[in-house]
N, C-alpha and C positions, 0 to 999 in steps of 0.2 A: 448601896448604889446612891449616887448623887448626881445632880445635874444643875445646869444654869439656864435661866431664861432672861432675855433682855426686853425691857419695856420702855416706851417713850413716855415721859411724864410731862403733862402740860398743866401749868399752874396759873394763878391769877397774874403773875408778873411775866407770863409767857416764856419763862426761862426753860429751855429744852435741854434736858440732860438724860442720861441713861442710867436706869436702876438695874443693877445686877443682883438677882435674888438666888441664893443658894438654898436648896431644900432637899430633903430626902424623899425618894419616890415611894417609900414604905412608911405611911403615916397612919395614925388612928383615923384620919379623915383623908383617904387616899386620893391620888390623882385619877383622872379618867381612865377607864379600862375599856378597850374596844369590845370586849366580850360581855360587858356589864349589861344586864337586861332590865335594870331598874328604870324607873320613869325619869330619873334626873341624871344629867351629865355634870360632874363636879370636877373642878380643877383648882389647884392653888395658882394664884395669879401674881402675888407679890408678898412682900413682908409688910406687916402692919405699920412699920416705921417709914415705909416708902412714900406715903402720902401725908401731907399736912392739911390742916383745914383750908378750904378754899382751893384745893387742887383737884385735878382730874387726870385720869390715866386710861389710855386705850389698851385693853387686854383682849386676849383671845381665849374662848372656851369652845373646844370642838370646832376649831377653824371658824368660829363665829365672833364677829367684832362686838365687844361690850365696852361700855363707858363706865368706869369705876370712879366714884367721886367720894370726897370726904367733906362733910359739913357739920360743924358743931360736934366733932368727934365721932360722928356716925358715918359708916360706910354705906354706900348704895350702889346698885348696878342696874343700868338700863341699856337698851339698845343704843348703839353708837351712830347709826345712820338716821339723819333727819328724815322724817316721813314725807317731806315735800319733794326734794329731788336727790336725796341720798347723801348729802354732804356729811363728812365726818365731824361729829359734834366735838370730838376731842381737839379739833382745830378752832373751835369757837371760843366763846367767852362765858366763864362761870361766875355767877354772883349770887351769894347766899345759896338758896335751894333751887336755883334754876340755871339752866345752860341755854345760851342763845346761839343759834346756827350761824356759822361764819358767812354763809352765802346769801341767804334771803331773810334772816332775822327771826325765824320761828323760834319759840321758847318752849322748853319742857321742864317740868318739875323733876329734879334728879332723884327724889325719893319715891315718887309714884309713877313716873314716866308720862304723866298726863300733859297734854298740850295746854300751854298757857298763853301763847300768842301765835297768831297766824303769820305766814301763809300756809304752813302745814295744816293738814286736816285731821290726821290720825294721831293717836297717842303711841308711845313706845312701849315695847315689852319691858317688864320689870322682873329682875332676877334676884334670887336669894343670895345673901352674903353672910358668911360666917367667919368669925375670927377664932382661930385655935392655935395654940403654941406659937403665938406672934405671927402667924401666917394668915393671909386673907384668901378665903375660898369663895368661889362663885359657882352657883348651881343653876343650870338651865333645864327646863322641862324639855325632854327629847321630842315630844310631840309638837312643840312650838319652836323648835330649834331654828327653822328657816323663816319664821314669821318676823319680819322686820318692822311691822306696824300692827296696831290693834285699834279697833273701833271702840270708842267708849260705850259703856253699857247704855242701851237705849230701850225705852218702852215702846208701846204701840197703842193704837186706838182701842177704846173699850166700848163695846156695843151699848147703845143707849145714851152715850155722852154726845150731845148735839152741838156743843160749843165749837164754833168754826173759826179757824184762822186762815185768812185768805192772803196769799203771797203773790203780788203782781210783779212779774219779771222772773226770768230763769237764770239769773247770774249768781255770783258768789254770795251776795247778801241774803237772797232768798233761801239758798241751800243751807247755809250755816244757821239761819233762823230756824228752819225746819228741823235740822239735826239737834240744835240746842233745845228746842221744845221737847223733843222725844228724850233727850238725855236727862231732862229735868222732869220726866214722867208726865208730861202733858198727855192726856188720854182722849182729847177731842179730835175733831177732824182738821186735817191740814191739806190745803189745796194750793199747789203752785201752778201759776198760769203764765205761759210765755208765748210770744208770737213766733219764736224760733221753731224749727222742726227738729231740734236736737235737745237732748237732756243737757243740764248744766255742764259746761266744759271749761277747760283752762284757757282763757282768752289771752293770757300772756304769751302763749306759744305761737300765736298766729303770725307774728312778724319775725319770729326767730327761726321757725321751721315751716316754711310756707307750703311745702308739698305734703303737709300732715294729713293723715287719715283721721277722720272725725272720731272714729271709735277709740283711737289711741289717746285722746285728750279728754275723754269723759271723766268727770270728777267722781261719779258713782254710776254703777250699772243699774239697769232697770230692776234687777232682783232686789237691790238695796231699797228702792222706794216701795216695792211690794212688801218686803219684809217688815218695814217699819211704818206701814200705812201712811205713806206720803203720796197723795194723789198728784199726778203731773198732767196738766192739760197743755198739749203742744199746739202750735199753729192757731193760736187764739189770742186776740188782742182786745184789751180794755178800751172802750169808747167813752165811758163817763163813770163818775162816782157820785152817788147820792149819800152824803154822810148823815142826813136826817133819817133816811130809811135803812141805812147801813146796807146798801146794795151796790154792785158793780154791773154795768151793762157791757156786753161783749159784741164783737163784730158779726157773730153768727146769730145774733138775735136773742141769745140767752141772757138771763139775769141771775146773779149769784148773791145771796145774802151772806153777811159775815158778822161775827162778834168783834173780831179784831182784824186789822188790815195792815199789811206792810207794803208800801209802794217802793219798788226798787227796779224800775223799768229802764234805768241807765240812760245812756246817750247814744247818739248815732253820729256818723261822720258828716262833716260839713263839706259841701261841694263848692266849687268855684262858681260864682255868679256871672257866668259868661256863656255866650252861645257856643255850641260845640260839646257841651258836657254829655250829650246823648249819643255822641259818636261811639262806634265800636272801639274797644280797647282803651277807653277812659275808665279807670278803675278806682275804687275806694275799698279799704280793708275793714270789714266788719265781722265776717263769718268765716268758718273753715272753707266753705265753698269759694268765697272771695279769694282767700289765700291761695288755694289750688289753682284758680283761674289766673291769678297774677303770675304764679310760678310758670305755668304753661305758656302764657302769652308773652313772657319776657325772654324766653330761651332764644339766644342768638339775635336779639332785637335791640334797637335803639330805645332806651328807656329814659323818660323824663319824669322826675319825681318832684312834686311841689310840696314844700314843707320840711322844716328841719327840727321837728319835734322828735321825741324818743322813738315813736313808731316809724316815722319817715326815715330816720337814720338807720334803724334796724333793718328796714326793708332794703335800703341801699346797700348795706353791708351784706345782707343775704344774697343779693343778686350779682355780687362782684364776679363770680366765676360762671355766671349763667347768661347774662346779657352781653351783647357786643359792645355797648357803651351805656354809661349811666351819667345823667346830668341832674344835679340837684339845684332847685331854685328856692332861695330863702329870702324872706322879707327883712330879716335883721342882718347885722354885720357878720354874726357868727352863729353856728348852731347852739342851742341850749342857752342862749345869752341871758334870758330872763330867769332861768332856773338854776343851772349849774355855774353860770358866770363865764366871762370871756376867756379866762385861762383854759378851762376844760373844753370850752367850745373850740378853741384854737387847736388844741392837741388832738381832739377827735376829728376835726376837719383835716388835719395833717395826716392822720392815720388812714383816712379814706382816700385822700388825694394821692397818697403813695400807691394806692391800688387803682389809679387811673380814673377815679370818680371826679368829674368836673363840677365845680361849684360856681353858681352865679348868685352872689349875695347882695343884699340891699336892692333887690329887684322883685318884680311881680309879673305874672302872666297876664297879658291884656287880650290875647286872642288865641283860640284853639281852632286850627284849620284841619279840614278833612278832605279826602278824596275817595269817592265811591263809598261814602258812609263810614270810612275808617279814619282815625286821627292820623295826620301826616306830619304836622309841625306845630310848634307853639311860638308865638311872638311875645317878647318881653317888653316891659315898660322902657327899658334901655334901648330898644330897637333891635336887639339881637333876635335872630330867627333860628330855632333849634329843631332839627329833624326829630320826629318822635313816632315810633311804631306803637308805643304804649305810653300812656300818660297816667301816672298814679298820683292821686290827690290826698294829702294828709295834712290839712291846715287847721284842724280844730274839730270841735264837737258841738252838737245841738242837743239839749235835754229832751228826752222823750216824755214831755209833760203836757202836751196839747190836750189830752183827755181830761186833765184836771181843771181846765178852764171852765168857769161857770160853777165849780164846786166851791166850798168854803175853805178849802185847804190853802194855807198861806204859801205864796211863792215870792222869791225876791225879784229884782228888776231883770234878771237874766233867765227867769222861769225855772230856777232850781227851787226845790222845796226846803223850807227852813225848819230845822228841828232843834230841840234842846239836847242837853248832854245825856238824856235817856233815850234819844232817837224818837221822841214824841213830836208830832206836828202840833199845830194849834187846836186840832180837833181830838177830843178824847177817843182813845182806842184806835187811832190812826197813826202809824209810824212810817218813817221813811229811812232808807239807807242806800249805800252804794254811791255811784257817780252822780246820782240825781240829788243827793242831799247836800245842803249847806249846814254845817254843824259847828259847835264850839269846840275848838281844839285845846285840850287841857294844857299842853306844853307851851302853847302860845297865848297863855293867860286868857283862855276861853274866847279868843277871837273867832268870829264866824268865818269859816273857810269852806271851799269846795276842793276836795282832793280826789282825783280819779285813780287811786292806787288799789290794786287787787287786795292787798292785805288789809287796807282800811275798810273796804266793802265787807270783807269777812267779819271784821270786828264789829261793824255796824249791825250785821245780822245777829250776832250773839247778844249784843247789848239790847237790841229790840226784843228778842225772845225772852230774856230774863225779866225785862220790865213788863212785858205782856203778862207774865206770870206773877206779877206783884212782888218781884224780888228786886228791889231798887238797886240798880247798878249803873254807875256813871261810865261813860266812855273815857278812857285814859290812855289808849294805845298811842304809841309813837309811830308816825308814818315811816315806812321803810320801803324803798323802791330799788330796782336794779334794771340796768339795760345792758345788752350784749352787743359788742361791735368786734368783728373779726375774731371771734372766739374769746375776747377779753370782756370781763364784766366790770362795769362801773356800778358801785353800790352807793346808796344815798339814804340817810336817815335824818329825821327832823323836819323843820319847816323854815326854809331860808328866805322867804319873801321879805323884802325890806332890809336885807343885810347891807352893811356899809363897807365891809372889807373882808378879805379872805386871807387867812394864814395858811401857808403851804408847808407841808412836810414832804420830804423826798423831792424828786424833780421830774419834769415832763420828759426830758430827753431819755431817761431810762424807762419811761412809761410805768413809773411806780410813784404814786403820790397819795397823800391824804390832804384834803382841803377842808378847812374849818371856817365856817361862815359866822361872822361876828356882827352883832347888833347890840347897841347899848352896853358895850364891854362884856358881853356874854356870847358864848357859842350857841347858835340856834339850829345849826345843821352841820352835817359832815358828808363828804363824798370821797370815794377812794377808788384807786385802780391798783391791783396787785399789792394791797396793803392790809390784807385780812389778818386778824379779825377786828381791825380798828373801828370800822363803822358799827359793828355789832356792840363793841365796848361803849362807844358813844351813845348808842341807842339805849343801852342798859342804864347809863348815867341819867339820861333824860327820863326814862321810865321810873327811876327811883326818885325823881324830883330834885336831883342834885344839879347845882349850877356849875357849869364849866366856864371859868373866867377867861377873859382875853389874855391876862397875864399867864395863866396856865398854858393856853394855846400857843403863846409866843415863846415859851420856855424852850431851852435847847433840847431837853429830853421829853419823852412822853411818859415819864414815870407817873404822872397824875392819872394817866389812862391805864396804868398797870399793865403795860405791854412790853416794857423794856427794863 
């Protein structure tokens, strides 16, 4: 008997071809047998010659998607679905021993399946590979066949170890710090304190799926925290820090001592400094409850949204088929003008305008009027008066750092906490991470920056944990961000502030483009729409410390990016 199987092969140069493998069904190392009761399911997946170094291939074993890779002559097999939101890694970008997700930039070691870059949180299953008679066989443990992610081995607290790490804030930085400590076998006490009434959750979802159930976006269940001895104190807010006594005072009157402290209390939404902000149906988005209330309040109503940031535009996009009218007020000429540039701002504005969203740009709200305690209309600087049943404000953030006033912890002029490349503040054993931190960005020649990206907050937590344990590790993550409009995702990697020109690939009319941001004759950032995995490829170049020159960016082909 003989048969054929077809496989799609994805390589560094992204040439997609079909490999046809002919093999015998009766081998010394046989294909899977449905009646086989052994612990492993084994199938031949391709010929040894089908993959060259630096290539990857999606294969199936028992109807289970597996990523087969070859690096330095060695075959490896790991799960093919990114542990973040399930993207097929075979559509991503492979470089050396790691593959980067095409959607959100998470990286995995192809030999171990271990997570090497966020926003994914879990590692991938790793499967056995065997070469016999020039054929490649992959074996999967039947008991773990449906497990598409795995938690890295973690320790727990040891009785009698009193060393205490206190984590202020219940976001991504605190959670990853706690997990990394346990992964590195820290056996002391870990306490995470948050003023929220929820365990850490995926805040990136709030503006994308606003009727979300809180339970569905939790990053870890309570059982996880119990299992690994991570104490979580909810609905509790820090009021002051005494770095001499190594204590934190809380709003319930309690005081907790610490040996090491991570401050990651994040930021909150900034309101309009106008009368009328206390009216009913004036909303700001910070929590899942806020998101649900906005969803409910906007159904069939006239909605005015102030602010053309990423969050504001996502909320506008989400409400298109729910509100009766949507009006967006922006203080700049175009959305995203200072971040993604006027070209992308123009095309995104066009996309939303086609869905009957009205824009009033280069304008500001000067008055919010209400009737019977509810918002009724807003007046703009230009004199226009816009009916409003709901007013949503998304104009910026304020750091949650008031409780640090009077402490010795150094903050910048905007009240963000300054740290070094090890996430250390100016006070020994006090660290800071997440949106509250101003930190040196390696790819920007260690320029001090504040970047409110989910993935960066996670990276901060990991770096802080390693340095708490005297394992000196520098922050070198490349910022990676994404935003969703009308079901289309714009991806962004790098740090583009101060760019002087943009080189465009593709075109806006087709809604498919790659934008390369240039400064000092080098590419410093990239953004794309329907151009995967280009931004992941650029991010890998940045992560490897490789310069992308303006000449490369301007060349007719993208061969330098190894995509064509």
